[in-house]
DSSP file (Angstrom, degrees, kcal/mol; ACC not computed):
  #  RESIDUE AA STRUCTURE BP1 BP2  ACC     N-H-->O    O-->H-N    N-H-->O    O-->H-N    TCO  KAPPA ALPHA  PHI   PSI    X-CA   Y-CA   Z-CA
    1    1 A M     >        0   0    0      0, 0.0     4,-2.1     0, 0.0     5,-0.1   0.000 360.0 360.0 360.0 -29.7   20.5   -6.3   -4.8
    2    2 A Q  H  >  +     0   0    0      2,-0.2     4,-2.4     1,-0.2     5,-0.2   0.913 360.0  47.1 -66.9 -40.5   23.2   -3.7   -5.4
    3    3 A V  H  > S+     0   0    0      2,-0.2     4,-2.4     1,-0.2    -1,-0.2   0.937 111.2  50.3 -67.2 -43.2   25.0   -4.9   -2.3
    4    4 A S  H  > S+     0   0    0      1,-0.2     4,-2.3     2,-0.2    -1,-0.2   0.904 110.8  49.6 -58.0 -41.6   24.8   -8.4   -3.2
    5    5 A A  H  X S+     0   0    0     -4,-2.1     4,-2.4     1,-0.2    -1,-0.2   0.908 109.6  51.4 -66.4 -39.9   26.1   -7.7   -6.6
    6    6 A A  H  X S+     0   0    0     -4,-2.4     4,-2.4     2,-0.2    -2,-0.2   0.909 109.4  50.0 -61.8 -42.5   29.0   -5.8   -5.2
    7    7 A I  H  X S+     0   0    0     -4,-2.4     4,-1.0     2,-0.2    -2,-0.2   0.917 111.0  49.2 -61.6 -43.8   29.9   -8.6   -2.9
    8    8 A L  H  <>S+     0   0    0     -4,-2.3     5,-2.5     1,-0.2     3,-0.5   0.903 111.0  50.5 -62.1 -41.4   29.8  -11.1   -5.8
    9    9 A Q  H ><5S+     0   0    0     -4,-2.4     3,-1.9     1,-0.2    -1,-0.2   0.923 106.7  54.3 -65.3 -40.7   32.0   -8.8   -7.9
   10   10 A Q  H 3<5S+     0   0    0     -4,-2.4    -1,-0.2     1,-0.3    -2,-0.2   0.745 106.2  53.8 -62.7 -22.4   34.5   -8.6   -5.0
   11   11 A H  T 3<5S-     0   0    0     -4,-1.0    -1,-0.3    -3,-0.5    -2,-0.2   0.145 132.9 -88.0-100.0  15.7   34.7  -12.4   -5.0
   12   12 A G  T < 5S+     0   0    0     -3,-1.9    -3,-0.2     1,-0.3    -2,-0.1   0.548  71.9 151.5  98.8   7.9   35.5  -12.5   -8.6
   13   13 A V      < -     0   0    0     -5,-2.5     2,-0.9    -6,-0.1    -1,-0.3  -0.646  37.4-148.7 -73.2 121.2   32.3  -12.5  -10.6
   14   14 A P        +     0   0    0      0, 0.0     2,-0.3     0, 0.0    -1,-0.1  -0.235  59.0 102.4 -90.8  48.4   33.2  -10.7  -13.9
   15   15 A L  S    S-     0   0    0     -2,-0.9    -2,-0.1   -10,-0.1    -3,-0.1  -0.891  75.5-102.8-124.1 154.7   29.9   -9.1  -14.6
   16   16 A S     >  -     0   0    0     -2,-0.3     4,-2.3     1,-0.1     5,-0.2  -0.317  38.4-108.7 -68.6 163.6   28.4   -5.7  -14.2
   17   17 A A  H  > S+     0   0    0      1,-0.2     4,-2.8     2,-0.2     5,-0.2   0.897 122.2  52.5 -61.5 -40.3   26.1   -5.1  -11.2
   18   18 A E  H  > S+     0   0    0      1,-0.2     4,-2.5     2,-0.2    -1,-0.2   0.920 109.4  48.8 -63.0 -43.6   23.2   -4.9  -13.6
   19   19 A E  H  > S+     0   0    0      2,-0.2     4,-2.0     1,-0.2    -2,-0.2   0.866 111.9  49.1 -62.7 -38.9   24.1   -8.2  -15.2
   20   20 A I  H  X S+     0   0    0     -4,-2.3     4,-3.0     2,-0.2    -2,-0.2   0.960 111.9  47.8 -63.5 -51.9   24.4   -9.8  -11.8
   21   21 A I  H  X S+     0   0    0     -4,-2.8     4,-2.6     1,-0.2     5,-0.2   0.901 111.9  50.3 -56.3 -44.3   21.1   -8.5  -10.7
   22   22 A S  H  X S+     0   0    0     -4,-2.5     4,-2.0    -5,-0.2    -1,-0.2   0.908 112.6  46.0 -59.0 -43.3   19.4   -9.7  -13.9
   23   23 A E  H  X S+     0   0    0     -4,-2.0     4,-2.6     2,-0.2    -2,-0.2   0.892 111.6  51.6 -70.8 -41.7   20.8  -13.1  -13.6
   24   24 A L  H  X S+     0   0    0     -4,-3.0     4,-2.1     1,-0.2    -2,-0.2   0.933 112.1  46.8 -58.2 -45.9   19.9  -13.4   -9.9
   25   25 A L  H  X S+     0   0    0     -4,-2.6     4,-2.7     1,-0.2     5,-0.2   0.878 110.4  53.3 -63.2 -42.1   16.3  -12.3  -10.7
   26   26 A R  H  X S+     0   0    0     -4,-2.0     4,-2.1    -5,-0.2    -1,-0.2   0.928 111.0  45.6 -60.7 -46.9   16.1  -14.7  -13.5
   27   27 A R  H  X S+     0   0    0     -4,-2.6     4,-2.2     2,-0.2    -2,-0.2   0.890 113.9  47.8 -66.0 -39.9   17.2  -17.6  -11.4
   28   28 A V  H  X S+     0   0    0     -4,-2.1     4,-2.3     2,-0.2    -2,-0.2   0.923 112.0  49.0 -68.6 -44.3   14.9  -16.8   -8.5
   29   29 A V  H  X S+     0   0    0     -4,-2.7     4,-1.2     1,-0.2    -1,-0.2   0.898 111.3  50.7 -62.3 -40.3   11.8  -16.3  -10.7
   30   30 A A  H >X S+     0   0    0     -4,-2.1     3,-0.6    -5,-0.2     4,-0.5   0.928 110.3  48.9 -61.7 -43.4   12.6  -19.6  -12.4
   31   31 A K  H >< S+     0   0    0     -4,-2.2     3,-1.2     1,-0.2     4,-0.4   0.876 108.0  54.8 -64.7 -37.8   12.8  -21.4   -9.0
   32   32 A L  H >< S+     0   0    0     -4,-2.3     3,-1.3     1,-0.3    -1,-0.2   0.758  93.3  70.3 -66.0 -24.4    9.5  -19.7   -7.9
   33   33 A Q  H << S+     0   0    0     -4,-1.2    -1,-0.3    -3,-0.6    -2,-0.2   0.786  92.6  59.3 -61.8 -27.5    7.9  -21.2  -11.1
   34   34 A E  T << S-     0   0    0     -3,-1.2    -1,-0.3    -4,-0.5    -2,-0.2   0.714 130.4 -64.4 -71.3 -21.7    8.3  -24.6   -9.3
   35   35 A G    <   -     0   0    0     -3,-1.3    -1,-0.3    -4,-0.4    -2,-0.1  -0.547  48.3 -93.0 141.4 150.2    6.2  -23.3   -6.3
   36   36 A I        -     0   0    0     -2,-0.2     2,-2.0    -3,-0.1    -4,-0.0  -0.750  31.0-132.7 -89.7 130.1    6.2  -20.7   -3.7
   37   37 A P        -     0   0    0      0, 0.0    -1,-0.1     0, 0.0    -5,-0.0  -0.451  35.6-171.4 -84.0  72.0    7.6  -21.8   -0.3
   38   38 A W        -     0   0    0     -2,-2.0     3,-0.1     1,-0.1     0, 0.0  -0.290  26.2-111.5 -63.5 141.4    4.8  -20.4    1.7
   39   39 A L    >   -     0   0    0      1,-0.1     3,-2.3     2,-0.1     4,-0.4  -0.425  52.2 -80.9 -65.8 149.7    5.2  -20.4    5.5
   40   40 A P  T 3  S+     0   0    0      0, 0.0   113,-0.5     0, 0.0   114,-0.5  -0.366 120.1  15.6 -56.7 127.1    2.7  -22.8    7.2
   41   41 A G  T 3> S+     0   0    0    112,-0.2     4,-2.2   113,-0.1     5,-0.2   0.301  94.6 112.0  92.6  -8.5   -0.7  -21.0    7.5
   42   42 A A  H <> S+     0   0    0     -3,-2.3     4,-2.2     1,-0.2     5,-0.2   0.937  77.1  43.3 -67.3 -49.1    0.2  -18.3    5.0
   43   43 A E  H  > S+     0   0    0     -4,-0.4     4,-2.4     1,-0.2    -1,-0.2   0.892 113.5  53.6 -62.9 -39.2   -2.2  -19.3    2.2
   44   44 A R  H  > S+     0   0    0      2,-0.2     4,-2.2     1,-0.2    -2,-0.2   0.950 111.5  42.8 -59.9 -53.4   -5.0  -19.9    4.6
   45   45 A I  H  X S+     0   0    0     -4,-2.2     4,-2.4     1,-0.2    -1,-0.2   0.877 113.4  53.7 -68.3 -36.0   -4.8  -16.5    6.3
   46   46 A L  H  X S+     0   0    0     -4,-2.2     4,-2.2    -5,-0.2    -1,-0.2   0.935 110.8  46.1 -60.4 -46.0   -4.4  -14.8    2.9
   47   47 A A  H  X S+     0   0    0     -4,-2.4     4,-2.3     1,-0.2    -2,-0.2   0.871 112.6  50.4 -63.1 -37.6   -7.5  -16.5    1.6
   48   48 A E  H  X S+     0   0    0     -4,-2.2     4,-1.7     2,-0.2    -2,-0.2   0.861 110.2  49.8 -71.4 -34.7   -9.4  -15.6    4.8
   49   49 A L  H  <>S+     0   0    0     -4,-2.4     5,-2.8     2,-0.2    -2,-0.2   0.898 112.2  48.0 -68.7 -38.1   -8.4  -12.0    4.6
   50   50 A A  H ><5S+     0   0    0     -4,-2.2     3,-1.3     1,-0.2    -2,-0.2   0.907 110.9  50.7 -66.2 -41.1   -9.5  -11.9    0.9
   51   51 A A  H 3<5S+     0   0    0     -4,-2.3    -1,-0.2     1,-0.3    -2,-0.2   0.835 109.9  49.8 -65.5 -32.4  -12.8  -13.5    1.8
   52   52 A A  T 3<5S-     0   0    0     -4,-1.7    -1,-0.3    -5,-0.1    -2,-0.2   0.404 114.1-121.7 -83.8   3.3  -13.4  -10.9    4.5
   53   53 A R  T < 5 +     0   0    0     -3,-1.3    -3,-0.2     1,-0.2    -2,-0.1   0.850  57.8 153.5  55.5  43.2  -12.6   -8.2    2.0
   54   54 A I      < -     0   0    0     -5,-2.8    -1,-0.2    -6,-0.1    -2,-0.1  -0.895  46.4-120.9-101.7 120.0   -9.7   -6.9    4.0
   55   55 A P        -     0   0    0      0, 0.0     2,-0.3     0, 0.0    24,-0.1  -0.335  34.4-171.4 -68.5 138.0   -7.2   -5.2    1.7
   56   56 A S  E     -a   79   0A   0     22,-0.6    24,-3.0    -2,-0.1    25,-0.9  -0.924  11.2-158.6-130.4 151.3   -3.7   -6.6    1.8
   57   57 A A  E     -a   81   0A   0     -2,-0.3     2,-0.6    22,-0.2    25,-0.2  -0.975  16.4-137.1-129.2 146.3   -0.3   -5.7    0.4
   58   58 A L  E     -a   82   0A   0     23,-2.4    25,-3.0    -2,-0.4     2,-0.5  -0.908  24.5-175.0 -97.1 122.9    2.8   -7.6   -0.3
   59   59 A V  E     +a   83   0A   0     -2,-0.6     2,-0.3    23,-0.2    25,-0.2  -0.965  18.2 150.0-120.8 116.5    5.7   -5.5    0.9
   60   60 A T        -     0   0    0     23,-2.7     7,-0.1    -2,-0.5    -2,-0.0  -0.972  51.3-136.4-142.8 156.0    9.1   -7.1    0.1
   61   61 A M  S    S+     0   0    0     -2,-0.3    23,-0.1    23,-0.2     2,-0.1   0.420  76.4 109.3 -92.3  -0.9   12.6   -5.8   -0.7
   62   62 A A  S    S-     0   0    0      1,-0.1    23,-2.6    23,-0.1    24,-0.3  -0.444  82.6 -99.3 -62.7 150.4   12.8   -8.4   -3.5
   63   63 A F    >>  -     0   0    0     21,-0.2     4,-2.4    22,-0.2     3,-0.7  -0.263  39.4 -92.2 -71.6 163.2   12.7   -6.8   -6.9
   64   64 A S  H 3> S+     0   0    0      1,-0.2     4,-3.2     2,-0.2     5,-0.3   0.831 120.3  59.3 -49.4 -44.6    9.4   -6.5   -8.9
   65   65 A P  H 3> S+     0   0    0      0, 0.0     4,-1.7     0, 0.0    -1,-0.2   0.942 114.3  38.3 -52.3 -47.0    9.9   -9.8  -11.0
   66   66 A V  H <> S+     0   0    0     -3,-0.7     4,-2.1     2,-0.2    -2,-0.2   0.916 116.3  49.9 -71.4 -41.9   10.0  -11.8   -7.8
   67   67 A A  H  X S+     0   0    0     -4,-2.4     4,-2.7     1,-0.2     5,-0.2   0.917 111.6  49.6 -60.3 -41.5    7.4   -9.8   -6.0
   68   68 A T  H  X S+     0   0    0     -4,-3.2     4,-1.9    -5,-0.2    -1,-0.2   0.889 110.1  51.2 -65.7 -38.9    5.0  -10.1   -8.9
   69   69 A R  H  X S+     0   0    0     -4,-1.7     4,-0.8    -5,-0.3    -1,-0.2   0.894 111.6  46.4 -68.6 -38.9    5.6  -13.8   -9.1
   70   70 A V  H >X S+     0   0    0     -4,-2.1     3,-0.7     1,-0.2     4,-0.7   0.936 112.9  49.5 -64.7 -48.3    4.8  -14.4   -5.4
   71   71 A A  H >< S+     0   0    0     -4,-2.7     3,-0.7     1,-0.2     8,-0.3   0.839 107.9  54.3 -65.1 -31.5    1.7  -12.2   -5.5
   72   72 A S  H 3< S+     0   0    0     -4,-1.9    -1,-0.2     1,-0.2    -2,-0.2   0.716 105.0  54.0 -74.5 -18.9    0.4  -14.0   -8.5
   73   73 A A  H << S+     0   0    0     -4,-0.8    -1,-0.2    -3,-0.7    -2,-0.2   0.601  90.8  99.4 -85.6 -14.7    0.7  -17.3   -6.8
   74   74 A A  S << S-     0   0    0     -4,-0.7     3,-0.1    -3,-0.7     4,-0.1  -0.250  92.9 -73.2 -72.2 160.3   -1.4  -16.2   -3.8
   75   75 A P    >   -     0   0    0      0, 0.0     3,-1.5     0, 0.0     4,-0.3  -0.203  68.6 -84.0 -50.7 144.9   -5.0  -17.0   -3.4
   76   76 A I  T 3  S+     0   0    0      1,-0.3    -4,-0.1     2,-0.1   -26,-0.0  -0.232 114.3  16.1 -54.2 131.7   -7.2  -15.0   -5.8
   77   77 A G  T 3  S+     0   0    0      2,-0.1    -1,-0.3    -3,-0.1     3,-0.1   0.608  93.5 118.9  83.4  12.0   -8.1  -11.5   -4.5
   78   78 A T    <   +     0   0    0     -3,-1.5     2,-0.7     1,-0.2   -22,-0.6   0.978  62.1  45.5 -78.5 -58.7   -5.4  -11.5   -1.9
   79   79 A F  E     +a   56   0A   0     -4,-0.3   -22,-0.2    -8,-0.3    -1,-0.2  -0.784  48.1 176.1-100.3 121.6   -3.0   -8.6   -2.7
   80   80 A H  E    S+     0   0A   0    -24,-3.0     2,-0.3    -2,-0.7   -23,-0.2   0.525  77.6  17.5 -91.0  -9.8   -4.5   -5.2   -3.6
   81   81 A A  E     -a   57   0A   0    -25,-0.9   -23,-2.4     2,-0.0     2,-0.4  -0.987  63.0-154.8-157.4 152.9   -1.0   -3.7   -3.9
   82   82 A V  E     -a   58   0A   0     -2,-0.3     2,-0.5   -25,-0.2   -23,-0.2  -0.999   5.1-168.8-132.4 130.5    2.6   -4.8   -4.2
   83   83 A V  E     -a   59   0A   0    -25,-3.0   -23,-2.7    -2,-0.4     2,-0.2  -0.959  14.4-173.6-125.2 111.9    5.5   -2.8   -3.0
   84   84 A A    >   -     0   0    0     -2,-0.5     3,-2.1   -25,-0.2     4,-0.4  -0.587  37.5-107.1-102.3 161.2    8.9   -4.2   -4.2
   85   85 A G  G >  S+     0   0    0    -23,-2.6     3,-0.6     1,-0.3   -22,-0.2   0.781 118.8  53.2 -61.1 -26.2   12.4   -3.1   -3.4
   86   86 A D  G 3  S+     0   0    0    -24,-0.3    -1,-0.3     1,-0.2   -23,-0.1   0.328 102.3  62.8 -89.9   7.4   13.0   -1.5   -6.7
   87   87 A M  G <  S+     0   0    0     -3,-2.1    -1,-0.2     3,-0.0    -2,-0.2   0.493  95.6  62.6-106.8  -5.8    9.8    0.6   -6.3
   88   88 A V  S <  S-     0   0    0     -3,-0.6     3,-0.1    -4,-0.4     8,-0.0  -0.907  72.6-136.3-123.8 147.8   10.8    2.6   -3.2
   89   89 A P  S    S+     0   0    0      0, 0.0     2,-0.4     0, 0.0    -1,-0.1   0.785  95.7  32.0 -74.3 -23.7   13.7    5.1   -2.7
   90   90 A Q  S    S-     0   0    0      4,-0.0     2,-0.1    -3,-0.0    -3,-0.0  -0.995  77.6-149.7-136.5 132.6   14.6    3.7    0.6
   91   91 A G    >   -     0   0    0     -2,-0.4     3,-2.1     1,-0.2     5,-0.2  -0.292  42.4 -25.8 -90.7 175.8   14.3    0.0    1.7
   92   92 A K  T 3  S+     0   0    0      1,-0.3    -1,-0.2     3,-0.1    29,-0.1  -0.337 119.6  37.9 -56.7 140.2   13.7   -1.6    5.1
   93   93 A P  T 3  S+     0   0    0      0, 0.0    -1,-0.3     0, 0.0    34,-0.2  -0.933 102.8  87.0 -93.8  13.3   14.2   -0.7    7.8
   94   94 A H  S <  S-     0   0    0     -3,-2.1     4,-0.3     1,-0.1    34,-0.1  -0.472  83.3-125.8 -66.9 143.9   13.2    2.7    6.5
   95   95 A P  S >> S+     0   0    0      0, 0.0     4,-2.2     0, 0.0     3,-0.5   0.616  87.4  97.0 -70.7 -10.0    9.3    3.2    6.8
   96   96 A A  H 3> S+     0   0    0      1,-0.2     4,-2.6     2,-0.2     5,-0.2   0.855  78.4  54.0 -54.3 -44.0    9.0    4.1    3.1
   97   97 A P  H 3> S+     0   0    0      0, 0.0     4,-2.0     0, 0.0    -1,-0.2   0.938 114.6  39.7 -56.3 -46.5    8.0    0.6    1.9
   98   98 A Y  H <> S+     0   0    0     -3,-0.5     4,-2.4    -4,-0.3    -2,-0.2   0.786 113.4  53.8 -73.3 -30.0    5.1    0.4    4.4
   99   99 A L  H  X S+     0   0    0     -4,-2.2     4,-2.0     2,-0.2    -1,-0.2   0.887 109.1  50.3 -70.9 -38.5    4.0    4.0    4.0
  100  100 A A  H  X S+     0   0    0     -4,-2.6     4,-2.5    -5,-0.3    -2,-0.2   0.914 109.8  50.8 -64.4 -42.0    3.8    3.3    0.2
  101  101 A A  H  X S+     0   0    0     -4,-2.0     4,-2.3    -5,-0.2    -2,-0.2   0.934 110.5  48.4 -63.3 -43.7    1.7    0.2    0.8
  102  102 A A  H  X>S+     0   0    0     -4,-2.4     5,-2.5     1,-0.2     4,-0.7   0.912 111.9  49.1 -58.5 -42.0   -0.7    2.0    3.1
  103  103 A E  H ><5S+     0   0    0     -4,-2.0     3,-0.7     2,-0.2    -1,-0.2   0.910 110.8  50.0 -62.9 -43.5   -1.1    4.8    0.6
  104  104 A L  H 3<5S+     0   0    0     -4,-2.5    -1,-0.2     1,-0.3    -2,-0.2   0.873 113.0  46.7 -66.2 -36.5   -1.7    2.3   -2.3
  105  105 A L  H 3<5S-     0   0    0     -4,-2.3    -1,-0.3    -5,-0.2    -2,-0.2   0.573 110.6-125.3 -80.1  -8.1   -4.4    0.6   -0.1
  106  106 A G  T <<5 +     0   0    0     -4,-0.7     2,-0.3    -3,-0.7    -3,-0.2   0.844  69.3 119.3  68.6  34.5   -5.9    4.0    0.8
  107  107 A V      < -     0   0    0     -5,-2.5    -1,-0.3    -6,-0.1    -2,-0.1  -0.888  69.6-103.5-128.0 158.5   -5.6    3.3    4.5
  108  108 A E    >   -     0   0    0     -2,-0.3     3,-2.0     1,-0.1    21,-0.0  -0.609  29.5-125.8 -78.2 141.5   -3.9    5.0    7.5
  109  109 A P  G >  S+     0   0    0      0, 0.0     3,-2.1     0, 0.0    22,-0.3   0.883 110.1  63.4 -54.8 -37.7   -0.8    3.1    8.6
  110  110 A S  G 3  S+     0   0    0      1,-0.3    21,-0.1    20,-0.1    19,-0.1   0.668  98.7  55.5 -63.8 -14.3   -2.2    3.1   12.1
  111  111 A N  G <  S+     0   0    0     -3,-2.0     2,-0.3    19,-0.0    -1,-0.3   0.109  96.4  90.0 -98.5  20.5   -5.1    0.9   10.8
  112  112 A C    <   -     0   0    0     -3,-2.1    19,-1.5    17,-0.2     2,-0.4  -0.853  57.6-157.7-119.1 150.7   -2.7   -1.7    9.4
  113  113 A V  E     -b  131   0B   0     -2,-0.3     2,-0.3    17,-0.2    19,-0.2  -0.998  14.4-156.9-123.1 123.3   -1.2   -4.8   10.9
  114  114 A A  E     -b  132   0B   0     17,-2.7    19,-3.3    -2,-0.4     2,-0.5  -0.749   5.8-147.9 -96.6 147.7    2.1   -6.0    9.2
  115  115 A V  E     +b  133   0B   0     -2,-0.3     2,-0.3    17,-0.2    19,-0.2  -0.973  30.7 170.0-116.1 119.5    3.1   -9.7    9.5
  116  116 A K  E     -b  134   0B   0     17,-2.7    19,-2.7    -2,-0.5     3,-0.0  -0.879  37.5-170.2-131.3 155.4    6.9  -10.0    9.5
  117  117 A D  S    S+     0   0    0     -2,-0.3    22,-0.4    17,-0.2     2,-0.3   0.238  70.1  69.2-124.0  11.2    9.6  -12.5   10.1
  118  118 A S  S  > S-     0   0    0     19,-0.1     4,-1.9     1,-0.1     5,-0.2  -0.875  75.3-125.3-132.2 159.9   12.6  -10.2   10.1
  119  119 A V  H  > S+     0   0    0     -2,-0.3     4,-2.7     2,-0.2     5,-0.2   0.922 112.5  47.2 -65.5 -47.8   14.2   -7.5   12.2
  120  120 A S  H  > S+     0   0    0      1,-0.2     4,-2.1     2,-0.2    -1,-0.2   0.850 113.5  47.7 -66.4 -36.0   14.3   -5.0    9.3
  121  121 A G  H  > S+     0   0    0      2,-0.2     4,-2.6     1,-0.2     5,-0.2   0.894 112.6  47.7 -70.1 -42.7   10.8   -5.7    8.2
  122  122 A T  H  X S+     0   0    0     -4,-1.9     4,-2.4     2,-0.2     5,-0.2   0.924 114.5  47.4 -66.8 -44.8    9.4   -5.3   11.8
  123  123 A T  H  X S+     0   0    0     -4,-2.7     4,-2.7     2,-0.2    -2,-0.2   0.931 112.8  49.8 -59.1 -44.9   11.4   -2.0   12.3
  124  124 A S  H  X S+     0   0    0     -4,-2.1     4,-1.4     2,-0.2    -2,-0.2   0.949 112.4  45.7 -63.1 -49.3   10.2   -0.7    9.0
  125  125 A A  H  <>S+     0   0    0     -4,-2.6     5,-2.3     1,-0.2     4,-0.4   0.914 114.8  47.3 -62.3 -41.6    6.5   -1.5    9.6
  126  126 A Q  H ><5S+     0   0    0     -4,-2.4     3,-1.5     1,-0.2    -1,-0.2   0.893 107.7  55.5 -65.4 -38.8    6.7    0.0   13.1
  127  127 A A  H 3<5S+     0   0    0     -4,-2.7    -1,-0.2     1,-0.3    -2,-0.2   0.792 104.6  55.2 -61.0 -27.3    8.5    3.1   11.9
  128  128 A A  T 3<5S-     0   0    0     -4,-1.4    -1,-0.3    -3,-0.3    -2,-0.2   0.553 127.4-100.8 -83.7  -9.6    5.5    3.6    9.5
  129  129 A G  T < 5S+     0   0    0     -3,-1.5     2,-0.3    -4,-0.4   -17,-0.2   0.636  76.7 135.1 100.2  16.6    3.1    3.5   12.4
  130  130 A M      < -     0   0    0     -5,-2.3    -1,-0.3    -6,-0.2     2,-0.2  -0.680  56.8-121.3-102.3 155.3    1.8   -0.1   12.1
  131  131 A E  E     -b  113   0B   0    -19,-1.5   -17,-2.7   -22,-0.3     2,-0.4  -0.523  35.5-143.0 -76.0 155.0    1.3   -2.8   14.7
  132  132 A V  E     -bc 114 147B   0     14,-2.7    16,-3.1   -19,-0.2     2,-0.6  -0.979  15.3-157.0-131.3 127.2    3.4   -5.9   13.8
  133  133 A V  E     -bc 115 148B   0    -19,-3.3   -17,-2.7    -2,-0.4     2,-0.6  -0.910  24.8-153.2 -94.0 123.6    2.6   -9.7   14.1
  134  134 A V  E     -bc 116 149B   0     14,-2.2    16,-2.4    -2,-0.6   -17,-0.2  -0.895  12.1-171.3-105.9 124.3    6.0  -11.4   14.3
  135  135 A V        -     0   0    0    -19,-2.7    16,-0.1    -2,-0.6    17,-0.1  -0.763  42.0 -76.8-106.9 154.7    6.4  -14.9   13.1
  136  136 A P        +     0   0    0      0, 0.0     2,-0.2     0, 0.0    -1,-0.1  -0.227  62.2 155.3 -57.9 135.6    9.5  -17.0   13.6
  137  137 A G        -     0   0    0     -3,-0.0     3,-0.1     4,-0.0   -19,-0.1  -0.618  59.3 -70.3-139.5-161.2   12.4  -16.2   11.2
  138  138 A V  S    S+     0   0    0    -21,-0.3     2,-0.4     1,-0.2   -20,-0.1   0.936 122.3  23.3 -69.7 -46.7   16.1  -16.5   11.0
  139  139 A V  S    S-     0   0    0    -22,-0.4    -1,-0.2    -3,-0.0   -20,-0.1  -0.988  84.9-132.1-121.5 129.5   16.8  -13.7   13.7
  140  140 A R        -     0   0    0     -2,-0.4     2,-0.1    -3,-0.1     3,-0.1  -0.598  19.4-127.6 -77.8 131.1   14.0  -12.9   16.2
  141  141 A P        -     0   0    0      0, 0.0     3,-0.1     0, 0.0    -1,-0.1  -0.456  35.4 -99.8 -67.7 152.0   13.2   -9.2   16.7
  142  142 A S        -     0   0    0      1,-0.1     2,-0.2    -2,-0.1     0, 0.0  -0.339  42.4 -93.5 -71.3 158.6   13.3   -8.0   20.3
  143  143 A S        +     0   0    0     -3,-0.1     2,-0.3    -2,-0.0    -1,-0.1  -0.471  59.6 148.4 -69.3 140.2   10.2   -7.6   22.2
  144  144 A A    >   -     0   0    0      3,-0.2     3,-1.7    -2,-0.2     2,-0.1  -0.967  53.6 -70.2-162.4 166.1    8.7   -4.1   22.2
  145  145 A A  T 3  S+     0   0    0     -2,-0.3     3,-0.1     1,-0.3     0, 0.0  -0.386 119.0  29.8 -64.2 144.7    5.4   -2.4   22.3
  146  146 A G  T 3  S+     0   0    0      1,-0.2   -14,-2.7   -15,-0.1     2,-0.5   0.499  94.7 111.2  83.2   0.5    3.4   -2.9   19.1
  147  147 A R  E <   -c  132   0B   0     -3,-1.7     2,-0.6   -16,-0.2    -1,-0.2  -0.954  46.6-168.7-112.6 125.3    5.0   -6.3   18.4
  148  148 A H  E     -c  133   0B   0    -16,-3.1   -14,-2.2    -2,-0.5     2,-0.3  -0.938  10.8-152.0-116.6 108.0    2.8   -9.4   18.7
  149  149 A F  E     +c  134   0B   0     -2,-0.6     2,-0.3   -16,-0.2   -14,-0.2  -0.571  16.2 176.7 -88.7 138.7    4.7  -12.7   18.7
  150  150 A V        -     0   0    0    -16,-2.4     3,-0.1    -2,-0.3     6,-0.0  -0.950  34.7-129.9-132.9 155.9    3.1  -15.9   17.4
  151  151 A T  S    S-     0   0    0     -2,-0.3     2,-0.3     1,-0.3   -16,-0.1   0.680  87.1 -14.3 -80.8 -17.4    4.6  -19.3   17.0
  152  152 A S    >   -     0   0    0    -18,-0.1     3,-2.0   -17,-0.1    -1,-0.3  -0.943  66.2-103.7-171.9 154.9    3.3  -19.7   13.4
  153  153 A L  G >  S+     0   0    0   -113,-0.5     3,-1.7    -2,-0.3  -112,-0.2   0.729 113.7  76.1 -58.7 -19.4    0.9  -18.1   10.9
  154  154 A E  G 3  S+     0   0    0   -114,-0.5    -1,-0.3     1,-0.3  -113,-0.1   0.766  92.1  54.3 -60.3 -24.9   -1.2  -21.1   11.7
  155  155 A A  G <  S+     0   0    0     -3,-2.0     2,-0.4     2,-0.0    -1,-0.3   0.495  91.3  94.6 -85.8  -5.4   -2.0  -19.2   14.9
  156  156 A V    <   +     0   0    0     -3,-1.7     2,-0.3    -4,-0.2     3,-0.0  -0.732  49.1 171.6 -95.9 133.6   -3.2  -16.0   13.1
  157  157 A T     >  -     0   0    0     -2,-0.4     4,-1.9     1,-0.1     5,-0.2  -0.854  47.0-108.2-128.1 167.7   -6.8  -15.4   12.3
  158  158 A V  H  > S+     0   0    0     -2,-0.3     4,-2.4     1,-0.2     5,-0.2   0.915 121.6  51.6 -59.4 -41.8   -8.8  -12.5   10.9
  159  159 A E  H  > S+     0   0    0      1,-0.2     4,-2.7     2,-0.2    -1,-0.2   0.908 106.9  51.8 -64.7 -40.0  -10.3  -12.0   14.3
  160  160 A S  H  > S+     0   0    0      1,-0.2     4,-1.4     2,-0.2    -1,-0.2   0.860 110.5  49.6 -68.1 -30.6   -6.8  -12.0   16.0
  161  161 A L  H  X S+     0   0    0     -4,-1.9     4,-1.3     2,-0.2    -2,-0.2   0.913 111.6  49.1 -69.3 -42.6   -5.6   -9.3   13.5
  162  162 A R  H  X S+     0   0    0     -4,-2.4     4,-1.3     1,-0.2    -2,-0.2   0.894 107.1  55.0 -62.6 -39.8   -8.7   -7.2   14.2
  163  163 A N  H  X S+     0   0    0     -4,-2.7     4,-1.0     1,-0.2     3,-0.3   0.880 100.6  59.4 -60.8 -37.2   -8.2   -7.6   17.9
  164  164 A I  H >< S+     0   0    0     -4,-1.4     3,-0.7     1,-0.2    -1,-0.2   0.916 107.9  45.9 -56.6 -43.4   -4.7   -6.2   17.6
  165  165 A L  H 3< S+     0   0    0     -4,-1.3    -1,-0.2     1,-0.2    -2,-0.2   0.751 106.2  60.9 -73.9 -23.1   -6.1   -2.9   16.1
  166  166 A R  H 3<        0   0    0     -4,-1.3    -1,-0.2    -3,-0.3    -2,-0.2   0.717 360.0 360.0 -75.2 -18.8   -8.9   -2.7   18.8
  167  167 A R    <<        0   0    0     -4,-1.0    -1,-0.2    -3,-0.7    -2,-0.1   0.506 360.0 360.0 -65.8 360.0   -6.3   -2.5   21.6
């Protein structure tokens, strides 16, 4: 958010960084009130994980107001922890966000599977010691050990996630 604010200032926005960030957050949260743009299959797999009593965390570099809004729109019992960009000292691709999530969930990172659609998120989760399911995003992460590519979240099941950890 600080980088975005600085870019906007360089392009003539006559507000402080804090004012820009506040306004951006206000607008995004207002837009999310209209509905969350879930990826196909996301709500289903989140509900299935909750039903299977598998703890999940939302890890995002969006700031807390946005992360909280998204988490509250998820199926009931989905997210047991939320790690937002303004909650960690270092953001993705550093492992700090995923290490914080594992700690909040009370699990070892090696017993976690992250689901990501970005290079920085994939890198961050792997640096924390997690396996990663990679769904299509704007830029595809390169193939590497510990990265499991799917065509859509519609292809992800509780059993497929468990199988990744059994390997």
